[in-house]
C-alpha positions in Angstrom: 8.2 1.6 4.6 10.5 -1.3 3.8 14.2 -1.0 3.0 13.4 -1.6 -0.7 11.9 1.9 -1.0 14.0 5.0 -1.2 13.6 8.4 0.3 12.9 10.0 -3.1 9.2 11.1 -3.3 7.5 10.5 -6.6 4.0 11.5 -5.6 3.3 14.2 -3.0 -0.3 15.1 -2.2 -0.8 18.2 0.0 -4.2 19.0 1.6 -6.2 17.5 -1.2 -9.9 18.0 -1.4 -12.6 16.8 -3.8 -16.1 17.9 -3.1 -18.7 17.3 -5.8 -21.4 19.9 -6.2 -22.0 23.5 -7.2 -21.3 24.8 -3.6 -18.1 22.9 -3.0 -16.1 26.0 -1.8 -18.8 26.7 0.8 -18.9 23.1 1.8 -15.1 22.9 2.3 -15.2 26.1 4.4 -18.0 24.6 6.6 -16.0 21.4 7.1 -12.9 23.2 8.2 -14.6 26.0 10.2 -17.7 24.2 11.6 -16.6 20.6 11.6 -19.6 19.4 9.6 -19.8 15.7 8.7 -20.1 14.2 5.3 -23.8 13.6 5.8 -24.4 17.2 7.1 -22.6 18.6 4.0 -24.9 16.6 1.7 -28.0 17.8 3.6 -27.0 21.5 3.9 -25.1 22.1 0.6 -26.2 19.2 -1.6 -22.5 18.4 -2.1 -20.8 15.0 -1.8 -17.4 14.9 0.0 -15.1 12.6 -2.0 -11.8 13.4 -0.5 -11.2 15.6 2.6 -7.9 17.3 3.3 -5.8 14.3 2.3 -2.0 14.4 2.4 0.4 11.6 1.6 3.7 10.8 0.0 4.7 7.8 -2.2 8.4 7.0 -2.4 10.3 5.4 -5.2 10.2 1.6 -5.0 7.2 1.7 -2.6 3.9 -0.1 -2.9 1.5 2.2 -1.1 -2.0 0.8 -0.4 -5.0 3.0 0.1 -7.9 1.1 1.7 -11.3 1.7 3.1 -14.9 0.6 2.9 -17.2 1.5 0.0 -17.7 5.3 -0.2 -14.5 6.1 1.8 -13.0 8.1 -1.0 -10.2 5.8 -2.1 -11.1 5.5 -5.8 -11.6 9.3 -6.0 -8.2 9.9 -4.4 -6.4 7.7 -6.9 -8.0 9.5 -9.8 -6.8 12.8 -8.3 -3.2 11.6 -8.5 -3.0 11.8 -12.3 -5.8 14.4 -12.6 -8.4 12.2 -14.1 -10.4 14.2 -11.7 -9.6 17.9 -10.9 -9.3 18.6 -7.2 -11.5 21.2 -5.5 -8.5 22.3 -3.4 -4.9 21.2 -2.7 -1.9 20.2 -4.8 -0.5 17.0 -6.3 3.1 16.9 -7.2 4.4 14.1 -9.5 8.2 13.9 -9.6 8.3 17.4 -8.1 6.0 18.9 -10.7 2.6 20.4 -9.8 0.2 18.7 -12.2 -2.6 21.3 -11.7 -0.7 23.6 -13.9 -0.3 21.2 -16.8 -2.4 21.8 -20.0 -4.0 18.9 -21.9 -1.0 17.9 -24.0 1.4 18.2 -21.1 -0.8 16.2 -18.9 -1.1 13.4 -21.5 2.6 13.3 -21.9 3.2 13.1 -18.2 0.7 10.2 -17.9 2.2 8.4 -20.9 5.8 8.7 -19.7 5.5 8.4 -15.9 2.1 6.8 -14.9 0.4 3.6 -15.8 -3.1 2.7 -14.6 -5.0 -0.6 -14.2 -8.7 -0.5 -13.3 -10.9 -3.3 -11.8 -12.6 -3.5 -15.3 -9.5 -4.0 -17.5 -11.5 -2.9 -20.6 -9.5 -4.9 -23.2 -10.5 -4.3 -26.9 -12.3 -7.5 -27.9 -11.4 -7.3 -31.6 -7.6 -7.0 -30.9 -5.1 -9.7 -29.9 -3.4 -9.8 -26.6 -0.3 -8.3 -28.2 -2.3 -5.5 -29.7 -4.0 -4.7 -26.5 -0.7 -4.6 -24.6 0.7 -2.3 -27.2 -2.3 0.0 -27.4 -1.0 2.8 -25.2 2.1 3.1 -27.3 0.0 3.0 -30.5 -2.0 6.0 -29.2 1.3 7.8 -28.7 2.2 7.2 -32.3 5.1 4.8 -31.6 5.9 2.7 -34.7 4.4 -0.8 -34.9 7.6 -2.8 -34.5 8.9 -0.7 -31.6 5.6 -0.9 -29.7 5.1 -4.6 -30.4 8.6 -5.3 -29.1 7.9 -3.4 -25.9 4.5 -5.2 -25.5 6.1 -8.7 -26.0 8.6 -7.9 -23.3 5.9 -6.8 -20.9 3.7 -9.8 -21.7 6.7 -12.0 -20.9 7.0 -10.4 -17.5 3.4 -11.3 -16.6 3.8 -14.9 -18.0 1.8 -14.5 -21.3 4.4 -14.9 -23.9 2.5 -17.9 -25.4 -0.8 -16.0 -25.6 0.2 -13.0 -27.8 -2.0 -14.0 -30.8 -5.1 -14.9 -28.7 -8.1 -12.7 -28.1 -9.5 -11.5 -24.8 -12.5 -13.8 -25.1 -10.1 -16.8 -25.0 -8.6 -15.7 -21.6 -9.6 -16.3 -18.1 -10.3 -13.3 -15.8 -6.9 -13.6 -14.2 -5.2 -13.7 -17.6 -7.1 -10.6 -18.7 -5.9 -8.7 -15.6 -2.3 -9.8 -16.5 -2.9 -8.2 -20.0 -4.1 -5.0 -18.3 -0.9 -5.0 -16.2 1.2 -5.7 -19.2 -0.4 -2.8 -21.0 0.5 -0.5 -18.2 4.1 -1.8 -18.1 4.6 -1.6 -21.9 5.2 2.2 -21.6 7.7 1.5 -18.8 6.2 4.0 -16.3 7.8 4.8 -13.0 4.4 4.7 -11.2 1.6 2.3 -11.5 -1.9 3.1 -10.2 -4.1 0.1 -9.4 -7.8 0.5 -8.6 -9.1 -2.8 -7.1 -7.7 -4.8 -10.0 -8.1 -8.2 -8.4 -11.4 -7.8 -6.5 -13.6 -9.6 -9.0 -11.3 -12.7 -9.1 -11.6 -16.0 -7.3 -9.7 -16.1 -4.0 -7.0 -18.5 -5.1 -6.3 -16.6 -8.4 -6.5 -13.4 -6.5 -3.8 -14.4 -4.0 -1.6 -15.6 -6.8 -1.8 -12.3 -8.7 -1.2 -10.4 -5.5 2.1 -12.2 -4.9 3.0 -11.9 -8.6 2.3 -8.2 -8.7 4.3 -7.5 -5.6 7.3 -9.5 -6.8 7.1 -8.0 -10.3 6.9 -4.4 -9.0 9.9 -4.9 -6.7 11.9 -6.7 -9.4 11.3 -3.9 -11.9 11.9 -1.1 -9.3 8.4 0.4 -9.9 6.3 2.4 -7.4 2.7 1.6 -7.1 -0.5 3.0 -5.5 -2.9 0.1 -4.9 -6.6 0.7 -4.0 -8.4 -2.1 -2.1 -11.2 -2.6 0.4 -9.6 -5.8 1.7 -7.2 -5.4 4.6 -5.7 -8.8 4.0 -4.8 -7.8 0.5 -3.3 -4.5 1.7 -1.2 -6.3 4.2 -0.1 -8.9 1.6 0.9 -6.3 -0.9 1.7 -3.0 0.7 4.8 -1.5 2.2 2.6 1.2 3.8 -1.1 1.5 4.1 -3.4 4.5 4.3 -6.9 3.8 5.9 -9.7 6.1 4.8 -13.1 7.0 6.2 -15.6 9.5 4.9 -13.0 11.0 2.5 -10.3 11.5 5.1 -7.1 9.6 5.7 -7.3 8.3 9.3 -3.9 6.7 9.6 -0.8 5.9 7.5 1.8 3.4 8.4 3.1 -0.1 7.9 0.7 -3.0 8.6 2.5 -3.7 11.8 2.3 -0.1 13.0 -1.4 0.1 12.2 -2.2 -3.1 13.9 -0.1 -2.4 17.0 -0.9 1.3 17.3 -4.3 2.1 15.7 -5.0 5.8 15.5 -8.5 5.5 16.8 -11.3 3.1 17.6 -12.4 2.9 13.9 -9.0 1.7 12.9 -8.8 -0.6 15.9 -12.2 -2.2 14.9 -11.0 -2.4 11.3 -7.9 -4.5 12.2 -9.4 -6.5 15.1 -9.8 -9.7 13.1 -6.3 -9.7 11.6 -3.9 -12.5 12.7 -0.8 -11.1 14.2 1.3 -14.4 13.9 3.2 -13.4 10.8 2.6 -9.6 11.0 4.0 -8.5 14.3 7.8 -8.6 14.7 10.1 -9.0 17.6 11.2 -5.3 17.6 7.6 -4.3 18.5 7.3 -6.8 21.4 10.7 -6.8 23.1 11.7 -5.2 26.4 15.0 -3.4 26.4 17.7 -5.9 27.5 18.8 -3.8 30.5 15.2 -3.2 31.7 14.6 -7.0 31.6 17.8 -7.6 33.6 16.8 -5.0 36.2 13.4 -6.7 36.7 15.0 -10.2 36.9 17.8 -9.2 39.3 20.5 -9.4 36.7 19.5 -12.8 35.2 21.9 -14.1 32.6 20.6 -13.7 29.0 23.3 -15.6 27.2 21.6 -19.0 27.6 18.3 -17.8 26.0 17.4 -18.8 22.5 18.1 -16.0 20.0 16.1 -14.3 17.3 16.4 -11.3 15.1 14.4 -8.1 15.4 12.4 -9.1 12.3 11.3 -12.5 13.7 7.5 -12.8 13.8 5.3 -14.1 16.6 5.0 -17.6 15.0 8.8 -17.9 15.0 9.0 -16.6 18.6 6.4 -19.1 19.8 8.5 -21.9 18.3 11.6 -20.6 20.0 10.0 -20.9 23.4 7.9 -24.1 23.0 10.7 -26.1 21.5 12.9 -25.6 24.5 12.7 -25.2 28.3 13.0 -21.4 28.2 10.5 -18.7 29.2 12.0 -15.9 27.1 13.8 -15.2 23.9 16.8 -12.9 23.4 16.6 -10.5 20.5 19.8 -9.8 18.6 20.7 -6.9 16.3 24.1 -6.7 14.7 25.5 -9.4 17.0 24.3 -7.7 20.2 21.4 -8.6 22.5 19.1 -5.6 22.4 16.0 -6.9 24.0 14.1 -9.9 25.6 10.7 -11.2 24.8 8.8 -13.2 27.5 5.7 -15.3 27.3 3.7 -12.4 28.6 5.1 -10.2 25.8 4.1 -12.8 23.3 0.6 -12.9 24.6 0.4 -9.2 24.4 1.5 -9.3 20.8 -1.1 -11.9 19.9 -3.7 -9.4 21.3 -2.2 -6.6 19.2 -0.5 -4.8 22.1 2.9 -3.3 21.8 5.7 -3.8 24.4 5.1 -2.1 27.7 7.2 1.1 27.9 9.7 0.6 30.7 13.4 1.4 31.0 15.4 2.8 28.1 14.2 2.5 24.6 15.7 -0.2 22.3 17.6 2.4 20.4 19.1 3.8 23.6 19.9 0.4 24.9 21.7 -0.6 21.6 23.7 2.6 21.8 
């Protein structure tokens, strides 16, 4: 999680299950007690495992990406977060409130006040203008026209569509339609935005542009977001943390750097194998503790080495070494040298390997 996110938890999922079929309870018991696979559950109980014992927390100000291949359960999971689908077992807390106990009107109020959602198919109303589409959620809530239009105009301005308010969806490009969908979600000023593969149907250039705009807008407005994607590059570009799913289960949760450098299993390792580490892996993951390096180099002086911060990426570190006559880089934190990165360390980083554990930890060394 980045420094932009707080420790306050807005969404808290605990041991969440969704199994589709009449014998879902028996299926869940067989998974937990007998270790049956998703395929075996389908064969034995004629049930489909959507989500399997998933637990996660989303903090205020955080963009949390959930990713996996088709059929991994990611879209089912996001629909459990606002009870578009009722879980078979487990609990979802939104702002500390268990949403399973909410009746219909309470659930609608919670969604209207706290959660916006944008789907891959933005489903704009063709007979309504951009402004009317953006204001539609507030119209359903019974908000007066002038008030809802004012909020919609403000949201459309945030996504760069101030000059398109009187246009109709048919006059917009695919990227512009997605912006209207995002504006519609923002008009109600929710604290949480749920995004289910909203950019996957767009051309690559427009998609990257919207990814950057979405991240910047979410951070500027102080929103929290859960973003579903099957694209690891997109998750890395957007997310503060990433959850990787397989067969309904969450395999690993962490920052992109943590997942790439320390994959939980071979599935995750294969998943991230093709990702470039140049701008992803940072100095703090590669450095040897300063004192350990001195011990292995017989007390070699570090003060003449080029310096970098703990957040310098591999590309920056390579430049530090290749632009001078040095074979190592000193890593500084708060004015102190806390570690050293050698050419060997850099090569390990390019391969996705963390620093070798030797000597005291960086935290111990800094202390």
